[in-house]
Residue frames as a rotation matrix with the C-alpha (Angstrom) as fourth column:
MET 1
0.579 0.815 -0.009 0.01
0.815 -0.579 0.005 -0.01
-0.001 -0.010 -1.000 0.02
GLU 2
-0.496 -0.786 0.369 1.54
0.788 -0.586 -0.189 3.28
0.365 0.197 0.910 -1.05
ARG 3
0.519 0.602 -0.607 0.93
0.792 -0.606 0.076 6.53
-0.322 -0.520 -0.791 0.78
ILE 4
0.338 -0.323 0.884 1.71
0.492 -0.740 -0.458 10.14
0.802 0.590 -0.092 0.04
ILE 5
0.360 -0.329 -0.873 4.13
0.828 -0.319 0.461 12.01
-0.430 -0.889 0.158 2.37
ASN 6
0.881 -0.111 0.460 4.81
0.137 -0.870 -0.474 15.67
0.453 0.480 -0.751 1.75
ILE 7
0.255 -0.910 -0.328 8.55
0.948 0.167 0.273 16.41
-0.193 -0.381 0.904 2.01
HIS 8
0.990 -0.094 -0.106 10.14
-0.108 -0.985 -0.137 19.81
-0.092 0.147 -0.985 2.43
ILE 9
0.394 -0.906 0.156 13.68
0.919 0.392 -0.047 20.06
-0.018 0.162 0.987 0.97
GLU 10
0.977 -0.169 -0.133 16.09
-0.170 -0.985 0.000 22.94
-0.131 0.022 -0.991 1.52
LYS 11
0.435 -0.900 -0.010 19.66
0.474 0.238 -0.848 23.41
0.766 0.364 0.530 0.34
LEU 12
0.799 -0.244 -0.550 22.01
0.499 -0.242 0.832 24.02
-0.336 -0.939 -0.072 3.25
PRO 13
0.785 -0.529 -0.322 24.88
-0.573 -0.818 -0.054 26.57
-0.235 0.227 -0.945 3.11
GLU 14
-0.060 -0.875 0.481 27.32
-0.470 0.450 0.759 23.66
-0.880 -0.181 -0.439 3.15
GLY 15
-0.539 -0.100 -0.836 25.85
-0.842 0.079 0.534 22.43
0.013 0.992 -0.127 -0.12
PHE 16
-0.969 0.247 -0.002 23.90
0.244 0.956 -0.162 19.47
-0.038 -0.158 -0.987 1.24
TYR 17
-0.411 0.901 0.138 20.18
-0.435 -0.327 0.839 19.04
0.801 0.284 0.526 1.07
LEU 18
-0.976 0.131 0.171 17.91
-0.121 0.323 -0.939 18.59
-0.178 -0.937 -0.299 4.13
ALA 19
-0.452 0.871 -0.192 14.55
-0.126 0.151 0.980 16.92
0.883 0.467 0.041 3.99
THR 20
-0.944 0.303 0.133 11.87
-0.106 0.103 -0.989 17.17
-0.314 -0.947 -0.065 6.71
SER 21
-0.618 0.784 -0.065 8.18
0.227 0.256 0.940 16.39
0.753 0.566 -0.336 6.84
GLU 22
-0.616 0.557 0.558 5.12
-0.787 -0.465 -0.405 17.67
0.034 -0.688 0.724 8.61
SER 23
0.253 0.729 -0.635 3.34
-0.679 0.602 0.420 14.44
0.689 0.325 0.648 7.58
ILE 24
0.673 -0.179 -0.718 5.60
0.489 0.836 0.250 12.27
0.556 -0.519 0.650 9.74
GLN 25
0.818 -0.343 0.461 7.12
-0.553 -0.689 0.468 13.91
0.157 -0.638 -0.754 12.75
GLY 26
0.490 -0.719 0.493 10.73
-0.203 0.456 0.866 12.96
-0.848 -0.524 0.078 13.28
LEU 27
0.652 -0.277 0.706 11.53
0.729 0.487 -0.481 12.54
-0.211 0.828 0.520 9.60
VAL 28
0.658 -0.560 -0.504 14.88
-0.508 -0.824 0.252 14.15
-0.556 0.090 -0.826 8.89
ALA 29
0.587 -0.492 0.643 17.22
0.671 0.740 -0.047 13.20
-0.452 0.459 0.765 6.05
GLN 30
0.506 -0.523 -0.686 20.31
-0.494 -0.827 0.266 14.73
-0.707 0.204 -0.677 4.57
GLY 31
0.500 -0.372 0.782 22.09
0.670 0.738 -0.077 13.96
-0.549 0.562 0.618 1.31
ARG 32
-0.521 -0.807 -0.278 24.53
0.348 -0.498 0.795 15.37
-0.780 0.317 0.540 -1.29
THR 33
-0.955 0.295 0.036 21.84
-0.066 -0.329 0.942 15.57
0.290 0.897 0.333 -4.00
VAL 34
-0.272 0.943 0.193 18.08
-0.961 -0.254 -0.109 15.92
-0.054 -0.215 0.975 -4.09
SER 35
0.284 0.347 -0.894 17.78
-0.549 0.823 0.145 12.34
0.786 0.449 0.425 -5.36
GLU 36
-0.515 -0.598 -0.615 19.98
0.213 0.606 -0.767 10.96
0.831 -0.526 -0.184 -2.57
THR 37
-0.900 0.235 0.367 18.11
-0.435 -0.482 -0.761 12.99
-0.002 -0.844 0.536 0.04
LEU 38
0.035 0.987 -0.154 14.73
-0.983 0.062 0.171 11.73
0.178 0.145 0.973 -1.22
GLU 39
0.087 -0.088 -0.992 16.02
-0.184 0.978 -0.103 8.11
0.979 0.191 0.069 -1.19
ILE 40
-0.854 -0.452 -0.258 17.16
0.194 0.183 -0.964 8.50
0.483 -0.873 -0.068 2.44
ALA 41
-0.656 0.696 0.292 13.88
-0.746 -0.539 -0.392 10.22
-0.116 -0.475 0.872 3.38
ARG 42
0.182 0.734 -0.655 11.97
-0.748 0.536 0.392 7.30
0.639 0.418 0.646 1.90
ASP 43
-0.221 -0.393 -0.893 13.89
0.222 0.871 -0.438 4.83
0.950 -0.295 -0.106 4.00
VAL 44
-0.987 -0.143 0.071 13.50
-0.021 -0.322 -0.946 6.90
0.158 -0.936 0.315 7.19
ALA 45
-0.356 0.931 0.084 9.78
-0.924 -0.364 0.116 7.28
0.139 -0.036 0.990 6.54
LYS 46
0.199 0.411 -0.889 9.31
-0.326 0.884 0.336 3.52
0.924 0.223 0.310 6.16
LYS 47
-0.553 -0.517 -0.653 11.15
0.415 0.509 -0.754 2.90
0.722 -0.688 -0.068 9.42
LEU 48
-0.935 0.246 0.257 9.19
-0.355 -0.669 -0.653 5.52
0.012 -0.701 0.713 11.27
ILE 49
-0.048 0.976 -0.210 5.91
-0.911 0.044 0.410 4.15
0.409 0.211 0.888 10.02
GLU 50
0.046 -0.034 -0.998 6.87
0.054 0.998 -0.032 0.58
0.997 -0.053 0.048 10.93
ALA 51
-0.865 -0.419 -0.276 7.89
0.297 0.016 -0.955 1.69
0.405 -0.908 0.111 14.45
ARG 52
-0.749 0.622 0.230 4.60
-0.660 -0.665 -0.350 3.46
-0.065 -0.414 0.908 14.92
LYS 53
0.051 0.748 -0.662 2.63
-0.601 0.553 0.578 0.47
0.798 0.368 0.478 13.72
GLU 54
-0.417 -0.331 -0.846 4.11
0.394 0.773 -0.497 -1.53
0.819 -0.541 -0.192 16.59
LYS 55
-0.962 0.085 -0.259 2.82
0.206 -0.401 -0.893 1.05
-0.179 -0.912 0.368 19.00
GLU 56
-0.241 0.940 0.240 -0.54
0.951 0.278 -0.133 1.07
-0.192 0.197 -0.962 17.23
PHE 57
0.280 0.256 -0.925 -0.14
0.075 -0.967 -0.244 4.72
-0.957 -0.002 -0.290 16.19
ILE 58
-0.276 -0.296 0.915 -0.36
0.917 0.204 0.343 4.85
-0.288 0.933 0.215 12.35
PRO 59
-0.705 -0.038 -0.708 -0.13
-0.027 -0.996 0.080 8.30
-0.709 0.075 0.701 10.84
ASN 60
0.383 0.883 0.270 -3.15
0.423 0.092 -0.902 9.29
-0.821 0.460 -0.338 8.72
LEU 61
-0.584 -0.615 -0.529 -1.50
-0.263 -0.474 0.841 9.57
-0.768 0.630 0.115 5.34
PRO 62
0.405 0.780 -0.477 -3.44
-0.710 -0.061 -0.702 9.85
-0.577 0.623 0.529 2.09
MET 63
0.197 -0.236 0.952 -3.30
0.424 0.895 0.134 6.87
-0.884 0.377 0.277 -0.31
VAL 64
-0.776 -0.470 -0.421 -1.85
-0.259 -0.371 0.892 7.19
-0.575 0.801 0.166 -3.78
ASN 65
0.321 0.946 -0.053 -4.71
-0.314 0.053 -0.948 7.54
-0.894 0.321 0.314 -6.29
ASP 66
0.460 -0.097 0.883 -4.77
0.736 0.598 -0.318 6.39
-0.497 0.796 0.346 -9.84
ASN 67
0.313 -0.351 0.882 -3.75
0.644 -0.604 -0.469 9.94
0.698 0.715 0.037 -10.93
PHE 68
0.769 -0.104 -0.631 -1.56
0.478 -0.563 0.675 12.40
-0.426 -0.820 -0.383 -9.14
ASP 69
0.829 -0.501 0.247 0.98
-0.181 -0.659 -0.730 15.15
0.529 0.560 -0.637 -9.82
TYR 70
0.680 -0.713 -0.172 4.67
0.578 0.377 0.724 14.61
-0.452 -0.591 0.668 -9.03
PRO 71
0.812 -0.451 -0.370 7.39
-0.549 -0.806 -0.223 17.23
-0.198 0.384 -0.902 -9.54
LEU 72
0.751 -0.603 0.270 10.19
0.658 0.721 -0.218 15.63
-0.064 0.341 0.938 -11.60
ILE 73
0.685 -0.611 -0.397 13.58
-0.407 -0.773 0.487 17.18
-0.604 -0.173 -0.778 -11.02
VAL 74
0.793 -0.429 0.432 16.09
0.608 0.526 -0.594 16.90
0.028 0.734 0.679 -13.88
GLY 75
0.251 -0.811 -0.528 19.68
0.101 -0.521 0.848 18.11
-0.963 -0.266 -0.049 -13.79
VAL 76
0.879 0.011 0.477 20.81
0.477 -0.011 -0.879 19.78
-0.004 1.000 -0.015 -17.04
């Protein structure tokens, strides 16, 4: 089952990217590129959701519908 998690990404002065989320409290990920940061954030989100399932606290995240918009980032 896929869910949608809103991620906020900002570029740090050191050149790294930082991802946080209001959808899942405690989600923090940092990477050298946007792609790497999103990959790490995805892993962290899965672990946080699994940990909360064990405590019977599952965040209310919207399901992925048949159609949705997704920003595609392409380096040129």
